C-alpha positions in Angstrom: 133.5 137.9 78.1 130.2 139.7 77.8 132.1 143.1 79.4 134.7 142.8 77.4 132.5 142.7 73.9 130.2 145.5 75.5 133.0 147.5 76.4 134.5 147.0 72.7 131.1 147.9 71.1 130.9 151.1 73.1 134.4 151.9 72.1 133.3 151.7 68.4 130.2 153.3 69.3 132.6 156.6 69.8 134.2 156.3 66.4 131.3 155.8 64.4 128.7 158.1 63.9 126.1 155.6 62.8 126.5 153.3 66.4 124.0 154.5 68.6 122.6 152.9 71.9 124.9 150.2 73.1 122.6 147.8 75.8 122.9 144.6 76.9 123.5 142.3 79.6 126.2 139.4 79.6 126.4 138.1 76.2 123.4 139.2 74.7 123.9 143.1 73.5 121.8 145.1 71.6 123.1 147.7 68.8 120.8 150.6 67.8 122.0 151.5 63.8 121.0 155.5 63.2 121.6 158.0 60.5 123.7 160.0 63.1 124.3 160.5 66.6 122.4 164.3 66.8 119.1 163.2 65.2 119.1 159.5 66.9 116.8 158.6 63.4 117.0 155.3 62.6 119.0 153.8 60.1 117.9 150.4 58.6 119.6 150.5 55.5 122.7 150.9 57.9 121.9 147.9 59.7 121.1 146.0 56.5 124.4 147.0 54.8 126.4 145.9 58.4 124.2 142.5 58.3 125.0 141.7 55.0 129.0 142.2 55.2 129.0 140.3 58.1 127.3 137.5 57.0 129.7 137.7 53.8 132.5 137.4 56.3 131.1 134.4 58.3 129.6 136.5 61.0 125.9 135.9 61.8 124.4 138.6 63.8 120.4 138.9 64.9 118.7 141.5 62.4 115.6 141.5 60.5 115.4 143.9 58.1 112.1 144.4 58.6 111.7 144.3 62.5 109.1 145.0 65.3 109.8 148.4 65.1 112.3 149.9 62.5 114.8 147.1 61.1 117.7 149.2 62.8 118.5 147.2 65.8 121.2 144.4 66.0 121.6 141.5 67.9 125.2 140.1 69.1 124.2 136.6 70.5 127.8 134.7 70.6 127.9 131.5 72.4 128.4 130.8 76.1 131.8 129.3 75.5 133.2 132.2 72.8 137.1 133.1 73.5 138.7 136.5 73.3 140.3 135.5 69.9 136.9 134.7 68.4 135.4 137.7 70.1 138.5 139.8 68.7 137.6 138.4 65.3 134.0 139.2 65.3 135.0 142.9 66.6 137.1 143.2 63.8 134.3 142.2 60.8 132.1 144.2 62.8 134.2 147.1 62.8 134.9 146.8 59.1 131.2 146.6 58.2 130.7 149.8 60.2 133.0 151.3 57.7 131.4 149.8 54.9 128.2 150.5 55.7 129.2 154.3 56.1 130.6 154.4 52.5 128.1 152.1 50.7 124.6 153.7 52.3 126.2 157.5 51.9 126.5 156.7 48.1 123.3 155.1 48.0 121.6 157.9 49.5 123.4 160.5 46.9 122.4 158.9 44.1 119.9 160.8 41.8 119.6 163.5 44.0 121.3 166.2 41.7 119.3 168.6 39.8 119.4 168.4 36.0 
């Protein structure tokens, strides 16, 4: 199941500009959330938006907004007894969270930037 989840996150990595590095072994998977893949600049705002969305929809992730480095890392640590249906449900929630984060954080970043 770990390989299945990691490959699914790697597919999401190809689709979303804010999903940087995907790494892991077995069921422990780490995701790096970035502003964009070209700069690879950490984006704790996107990571927090993803984490909050997932929590509101019943998916708990390992995320500390004030983490050791920059708060842009998300840990995926499912139970060892996770099955395919549960993994697919978690992936669907996470994918929706990525869409939500891209929309909301971009909108927040542009507020107040217009010249008067």
